C-alpha positions in Angstrom: 0.0 0.0 0.0 1.4 3.3 -0.9 1.7 6.0 1.8 0.4 8.7 -0.6 -2.8 6.6 -1.4 -3.5 5.6 2.2 -6.8 6.9 3.7 -6.5 10.2 5.6 -8.4 11.7 8.4 -8.1 15.4 9.1 -5.2 15.7 6.7 -3.1 13.1 8.5 -2.4 9.6 7.2 -4.0 6.7 9.1 -1.0 4.5 8.2 2.2 6.4 8.8 4.5 3.9 7.1 7.4 6.4 6.7 7.7 7.2 10.4 10.3 5.7 12.7 8.7 3.7 15.5 9.0 5.3 19.0 11.6 3.9 21.4 10.2 1.6 24.2 10.5 2.8 27.7 12.2 0.3 30.0 10.5 1.9 33.1 8.8 -0.9 35.1 10.0 -3.7 32.9 13.1 -5.8 33.3 15.4 -5.4 30.3 15.6 -8.4 28.0 18.8 -10.2 27.5 20.5 -10.5 24.1 21.7 -14.0 23.2 23.7 -15.2 20.2 22.1 -18.1 18.3 24.0 -21.0 16.7 24.6 -19.0 13.5 26.2 -16.1 15.4 23.3 -13.7 15.0 22.1 -11.8 18.1 18.6 -12.8 19.2 16.6 -10.7 21.6 14.3 -12.5 24.1 10.9 -11.4 25.3 10.7 -8.3 27.6 11.6 -4.7 27.2 14.2 -4.0 24.6 17.7 -4.1 25.9 20.0 -1.2 25.4 22.8 -1.8 22.9 25.7 -3.6 24.5 23.9 -4.0 27.8 23.2 -7.4 29.2 21.9 -7.5 32.8 21.4 -10.7 34.6 20.0 -11.4 38.0 18.2 -9.0 40.4 18.7 -5.3 40.3 21.2 -3.8 42.8 19.5 -2.5 45.9 16.3 -4.5 45.2 14.3 -5.1 48.4 12.3 -8.3 48.8 9.2 -8.1 51.1 7.5 -11.2 52.3 3.9 -10.7 53.5 2.2 -13.3 55.7 -1.6 -13.6 56.1 -3.0 -12.4 59.4 -4.0 -15.1 61.9 -7.5 -14.9 63.4 -7.0 -16.1 67.0 -10.7 -16.1 67.8 -11.3 -18.9 65.3 -9.2 -21.7 66.7 -10.7 -25.1 67.1 -11.0 -26.7 70.6 -8.0 -28.7 71.8 -10.3 -31.5 73.1 -13.3 -31.5 70.9 -16.5 -32.9 72.2 -18.0 -36.0 70.5 -20.5 -35.0 67.7 -22.2 -38.5 67.3 -22.4 -37.9 63.5 -22.2 -41.6 62.6 -24.6 -42.6 65.3 -27.1 -39.9 64.0 -26.8 -41.2 60.5 -27.4 -44.8 61.7 -30.4 -43.7 63.7 -31.9 -41.7 60.8 -31.5 -44.5 58.3 -32.2 -47.6 60.4 -34.3 -46.7 63.4 -36.4 -43.6 63.4 -36.2 -41.0 60.6 -37.6 -37.9 62.4 -35.5 -38.3 65.5 -32.4 -39.3 63.5 -32.8 -36.2 61.4 -33.0 -34.0 64.4 -30.0 -35.7 65.9 -28.1 -35.2 62.7 -28.8 -31.4 62.8 -27.5 -31.3 66.4 -24.4 -33.4 65.4 -23.5 -31.0 62.7 -23.9 -27.9 64.9 -21.8 -29.7 67.5 -19.0 -30.1 64.9 -19.3 -26.5 63.9 -19.1 -25.3 67.5 -16.1 -27.5 68.1 -14.4 -26.0 65.1 -15.2 -22.4 66.1 -14.1 -22.9 69.7 -17.5 -22.5 71.3 -17.3 -25.1 74.0 -20.6 -24.4 75.8 -22.6 -24.6 72.6 -20.7 -27.7 71.6 -21.4 -29.4 74.9 -25.2 -28.5 74.8 -25.6 -29.8 71.2 -23.5 -32.9 71.8 -25.8 -33.9 74.8 -28.9 -33.2 72.7 -27.6 -35.3 69.8 -26.8 -38.2 72.1 -30.2 -38.0 73.8 -32.1 -37.9 70.5 -30.0 -40.8 69.2 -30.8 -43.0 72.2 -34.5 -42.2 72.0 -34.6 -42.8 68.3 -32.9 -46.2 68.7 -35.3 -47.1 71.5 -38.3 -46.1 69.4 -37.0 -48.1 66.5 -36.5 -51.2 68.7 -40.0 -50.9 70.2 -41.5 -50.7 66.7 -39.4 -53.7 65.6 -40.5 -55.8 68.6 -44.2 -54.8 68.1 -43.9 -55.7 64.4 -42.4 -59.1 65.2 -45.1 -59.9 67.8 -47.8 -58.9 65.4 -46.4 -61.2 62.7 -46.5 -64.2 65.2 -50.0 -63.4 66.3 -51.4 -63.3 62.8 -50.3 -66.9 62.1 
């Protein structure tokens, strides 16, 4: 495409092919290194263009490295001796003995686990006792229904 025939806008060419490209600023970018390939030709790697005859390797002199560590939230430490949450017992009660009482026990078991993790010992103790009580009652109700069912089967014969 000819520069004279290129489209213009406001009297200036949109494709200034005859101009020399501007020099890149090395501010904020590490200079690239110039290597010599196998045929002896200089090859520039990616990065800001290196100054002629300048090859800098390694960190800049006087460069400071700062290591930042995340803050530690001391109010969110788990209990050293967590209270039992009876989670497996609650799942067994829910699936095998009594669904409503087992579901309630499962909720209390999960809240016990959360309270143990967040360090709330009083809440964990209350929920642990409630989960254990609901599990015991659920197993007892399930056993009573099982015994009644077996007795009814023998009476019908």
